[in-house]
N, C-alpha and C positions, 0 to 999 in steps of 0.2 A: 378789654372789648375796642379800645383804641390799637394792639395791637395786631388784633384781628381784622379791622378796616384795613388798617395801612398795609397786612402781610395780601388783602385780597388786591387794594390799589398796585403793589407789586407787582402780584401777577399779570394782574390784566396791561400794565404797561409792560411786563416781560414779551406778552406774545405781541399784542402791536405791534410791538419794535421786529418780532419774526416775522408775524403779517405783513407787516406791510412793503418789507423787502421781496416777499413769497409773489406776493400781490403785482408787484412794480415789475416782478418777473417774466408773469405768465401775459402783462400786458407788452409786454415787447417782445417776448416769442410771438404774442397772436401774430402783432402787427408784421412779424418779419413772414410770418408765414402768407400772410393775406399777403405783403406784397411779394413777392414769390411767385408765388400763386398767379398772378396780375402778369409777373413781368414773364412769365411762360405763356401765359393766355396770349397779351402783346405781341410776344415771338410767334406764336404756334399761326397768328393772325394774319400776321406779314408774310409769312411763310404758305400760308392760305392765297392771302393776295400777288402773290410774284406767283404763283403757281397758274391765278385764275387770268393775269393780264398774257400770259403764255397759252393759255389751254382753250378759253373761253367757254368751257362747259363744266357741268356740276362734276361731282367724284361721286360715287356713290362703292362705299368701301365694304366688306365683308370680311369678317373676323371668324376666321375657319381652317386653324392652323394643323390640322388633319385633312387639308383639302382632298388630297390621291387615293384617301382610302374610299373601298366599297361600301359603304353602307347606310344607311336608311337617311341619318343626316344629310350624305353627299350628295343624294338624288334630291334632297329637298335644295341647297344652295345650287345646286345646278338646275333643276326648273324653278327657281327664282329668280338668275338670272336671264335665262331664258325668255320668263315674263314680262318683266323687266324693259329686258334688252326689243322684244317685239312692241312695248307700247311707249317706252324713252330713249329715243333712238339717240336723243343728240347728247345724252350725259356717256361717263367716261364709267368702266365700271373696274374695283378693282378688287380684287382676292390677297389678304393677308394669310400667307398660308408658312409649319415650319418647315415641309416639304422641297428641305434643302440638295438632297440627291436627285432631284428630277427635272426637267425645263420645263415651262410656263407650256409650251408647245406639248410635251408627252401628256401633262396635265390633262390638258383639255381633249385629246386624243385618248385619255383614259375616259375619261365622263364622258366620250359616244360608246369605247369600246366597251364599259360596264353598265351605261345606263340608255345606250341609245339615244341618245339625248343632243343634239347640234345644235350650237351657240351662235346666232343670227349676226351676232360683232363681236367682235376681239375685246378682249379680257389680259388689264395687264396685272400682273402678280410680283408682287412685294415678300421677301424672301426675310423668315425673321430664325438668326441663327441660336436663339433662347428658348427654344420648343421644351425639350431636356427641363427644363422651372417647373414645369406642369404633368409632366409624368408622373404619374400617382408612385412608381417605385421608387423616386426620388422621396420620397415621404413614409416610411413601411408606421411611423405613430405620427396622429394628428394632421392627417390624409385632405382631407377636408381643406383645414384652413394651409396647409403647405403649399397645395395646387394652386388654393385662389391668388396667395401671397402672391405667387410664381406668376399667375394670370398679368397680379399688373407688371409686372418686370416686362413680361412677352407684349404686354399692350403698351407699353412706357417706345416700348423699341417697332412699334410697329406704326405711333404715331408721330415720332419723330422721324422717319424713315416717311411719309404720306400721310400729311392732313387733313382728310375728304372734308365734305363737306355733309356729308346723311353718310351714317356709322349704324349697322345692325351689325348687334352678333348672333354669328346662326349654329354659335357650339355650347352655347350653356355657359359663358367666362364672364357672369355679370358683374364679376369684380373690374371689368376693364372701364364699364359705363361711366361712372362718375371722369377719369381721366379726358374720355371722347365730347362729353359734355360739356365739362366745368374750367378743362384745361388745351380742350381741342375747337371749346366752343363750336361743336359739331348736332347735329339733331339724330339723335338716339333711338336706335329703335332694337328690337329682342324678337329671335324665333327660339321657345325652348321647351326644344324636347322633353327634358327631364329637369325637376327643379333637384339642383343642387343638395339643398337638406328637404326634407318633407315635414309635415304634423306625423304621416307615418311613423319615420325615422324616429320620431322624437316619445309617441307613443310605444316603439317595440322597446327601447332604452329602459323608460319610466319605469314599464309594466315585467321589464327583464325576460325579457324572451330571448334566447339563444338563434338567433337567423346570419344567413350568412356573414352580413355586415354587424352582425354585432354577437362578440364568439361566447362561446359559454362560460368562460374564463371570467367576462366582465359581467358577463346577465346572472354569476352564482353568488357572486360577489355586494353586497349590499352599498360599499364605500366607492369602488369602481363606477360603482353602475352608477349612483349619486355624481362623482365626479362627472363622469361621462357627459351626465344629464344638462348639468351646467355646461357644458363647454358646448353642447348643443344648442339650448338655447340662447347661448355670446351669440354662435356663428350665425342661427337663424335671425337672431335681431341685425346681426350686419349685414347678412343676404337680402334681409326686406329693404334698407335705405340703400346699398346701392343700386337693389333693382327699380324701385321705386324713380333711378334718374332715367328712366325710361320714357321716351316720348310716345313711342308707338311698342304695344306688346302681344307676339303672335304667339299660343301656347297649339301646340297639337293634340290636345282630347283635354275633354273633360275635367279627367280626372285631374290631370298637371295643372287644368287651368283651377281647378277646387284649392287647390295648395297654392298657386301661385299667388289667387285675392287673399287668401289668409297673410301670407307671406310679406307680398309686394304692396297692399292696396292699394293696387291702381285700378278698381274697378273699371273708369269711364275709360282707359284706355287698350284694355285688355279685350281679345278675342280670338274663337278657335278657328285657327287654321289647318283642318286639317292634314294629312303629309301626305302627297303626292304618290300615291302606289301604283306599280304598273300591271293593271288586273286585265288588261285589253289579250298582252298576252296567256294570260291563263283562261282568260272566256274565248280561245281558238280552242277550246280541249272541247268535243264533242260529247253534250251530255247523254248519255242513255241510261234506260234501265238498266239495273243491277240484280236483276231474277236470274238470271244463267251462270252469274261469277260461281264459281264453285269451293272458290276460298276467299277473304277478307284481311287487306291490310290497313292497318294503324299506320301513319302518319304523322314522323311532329319533326316541327325544320324551327328548327335557333342552334346557334351559337353554345356550342360546349362548355358555358356559362357555369358559376353556381346557382345564381339566381334563378335559371332557364328550369333548375328543377328535375333534372333528368330520372333521376332515382325516384321522386314520384309517380316519373312514367311507368318503371317497369313495378315498381310494388305495385299500381293497380292492376298492370295488365297480367298479372301474377293471377292477382284476387279474379280478373275475369276470366280465367281457365279454371281457377275452381269451382266455380257455375257452370261449364261447358260440360259435356260427357267426350266424352274418345274422340269419336267422327267430327264434334265441332273446334276440338281445339285445334285439331291438325289444318282444318281450313283459315286460322290464325295464324295472324304473325306484327308483329310490332317495330316498325324503320325509324329506326332515328336517325333523321341527316342533319346534320351541323360543318359549321368550319371548326379548325382549330386552330389558333391564334396564338400560341408558342407552347413552349414545353409542359408549362403544369396546363394546359386547355388537354393536351396527350392522355399524361397523366391523371388528368380526372375521367377521361374516355376509360383509360384501365381499370378504374375502381371500379367505371360503370360496368365494365365487361365482369372482373370478379363479381360485381350483385348480381348478378342473372345468371349467372352459374352458383352463385349460393343459392339463390329461389328456384333454381329449376329450371330455366326458361331460357340460357344458354343457346339451345339449338334453333330459339322461336323469336329472337331478337339479332334484327340487323344492325351494323353501324355503316350509316355512307356519310363519308370523310370526306370534305373539298370538293364534291366534286359538280361536274360539270353541271350549269345550266338545263341542259336538252336531257341528263338524266334525272335532277329533278322536278323537270314537267312532267315525266313518264311516269314514276313514281305517284306523284297526287293523282294524276290523269287513271291510275289502275286502283286507286284506296278509296277507301269505302268511309272510315272516323280519319279528321284531320286531329291533332292533338295538342292542346297547349297548357304547361301549369303554372307559369311563372306565376309569381305571386303578385299582387298591383304593378303591373304592367302595364305603360306611359300609352301606349298604345296600342300596337300589337298586327306589324306591316307582316305580319306568318301567319295570322290570324286572315287576313285578309284573302291572302294569297291560297289558302285553302277553301277558302267560301269562292273565291271567283274562278278557283278549280274544276268544282264541282264534287266536295270532299261536304261530309257529313260532321261541322266543326263543331269540337268538343274544347270549352277554354277554359279559363279559370275566372272562378265568380266571386271578379274584382280590378280593377282600376279599366283600364279602354277600351277591355272585351266586353265586360258590364256592361257600362254604362255606353256606350258609342256604337262597339259593333256585331253583339250577336243581341243584336234588339229587335221588337219583333217589327217587321216591314207591312204595312197593307194591310194589317189585323195578321200576316202568318208566322208560324214558327221562322227562325231563323240558323238555329242551331240552339247545342246543349251549353249549361256550364256545371260545374263542380268546383269540391275547395278540398276535401280531402282522396286518401285511398278507398275510401268506401266508393263515397256517394260519384268518384270518377269511374268505379267498375262497375257499379249500376246501370251509372248512363250508359258505358258503352254496349252492357249486356240489350238497355232498352233502342240501342240503336238497331243493332244487330239484330233484335228478335222483328225489329217493325218490317211492316208490308216494304216490298221494293218500290210500290208507290208513292207511300207514304214518304218515302228516304227521300223522289225524287220529288213531290212539293216540296219538303223542307231545302233541299240543293238549289231549286227553280230559285225558291225567294231569299234564300243567302245571297245567288248569282246578279237579280236586280241589286239587291240592296246597295251592293258594292259600288255602286255607279257613284254614289257619296265623295268614295275616297281616288276617281280617279285624276288624270294631270289634267285637265283642262278645270275639274274642280276645282283645283289647288291654285292654280294661276288664277280665275278668276276673285278666291276670297282672299290670297296674299294680296294681290293688283288695292282686292279697295281695304285692306289692312295698312298697305304702306302710302293707300294718296294721300294723307298728311303731309305726310314729310317729305315725299317728291313737289305736290301743292307749293310748297312752306319757301322751300327750295329755288321753283321756278318763279315765286312772286318777290 
């Protein structure tokens, strides 16, 4: 017994002798990290002080590495800048961008050309050289983690080039938020178009459901599915930590809000700010009864990306035709309008054309790729139905545009269209929702079988409802959301 007691004591002494150096090393590393962070923070504060002595005005910076693109996210950026410049004329406004191939003047001119948005004041651009680190193509595996870590490097480059007073991430790079809050000592805000990871993404992997972002190779393998689920849970935890650093959080829809509240847990500073949609351009289309139409077109608007699920539209259209007589079929056509960003999108269109031929609707489906805006507007003016099939669309600007143009919208029964857009207005119907081939075909059949008077009532209700998504409503909501940041800086 004595020998066993002696062995136990020796084991404890050995473990203790190993533990002490480890604990000491952890304390030393923690202290070094603390002093490093404090040193960087003081350096940043000195840079800000030097800048304030020369400029005498607060700097509001937007992190938008792709600001020269022409998407809905960029429209949010320019409308936000316009609203702030009109309200807070004394501030200096900066945009961090990776668009190094153009000048600041060209970017501003592009915003006016693409969105008809003219800024009332000047904007300074800080050009970043490491944007390639946030490209999805750089990370064939662990893409979410790779892009997020890459955004930290890109954010660091932005911070050392310009230390702002107020920092707003307007593209969803949440991992940059701690940099600007704790190292840059900035007031921090976020506009979230789409959560980097969502509860739905976790559910898809957990349920082993094959989708465009969960390949069949993984979903059919229980080991790989469990590994991916663990990776997603760990990433969601990190995403929640960095997101909670934001002092003001704006989200673009109820769907996005639900996911951000679940992950970031910052309900007190989170608000919905619907994105600005150019509804007035489409409201100019004359709204008339369509009883004299001898044909009906069904129009879809959306880039040719996998998540838009154009194949579902084609298969549902085939089932709709099966419900119609030969004479009725001759009066119907499906028009797919969208942009092709690259060779992959072009290949996707080729596969969709092949699907049309396989289903025998090649002569009934038209593809309109990268068409001018006026041609898009003409197709919407002539259309009877506006079609949307993306599952869990975070908002749905294309859905709003179809409603404003006067089509009867048929959207996916999920995400922003379900929760925010295709909802009753003053007790009236504004559109319809579906979720699979059969329900889409049935809904289209019901719309086409309805009287022109009933369709006109729905179109009018839809048009009246989209005023909620105008530029003016966005400016009002955006300024109300960011006011705490601006007031803090002014005081």
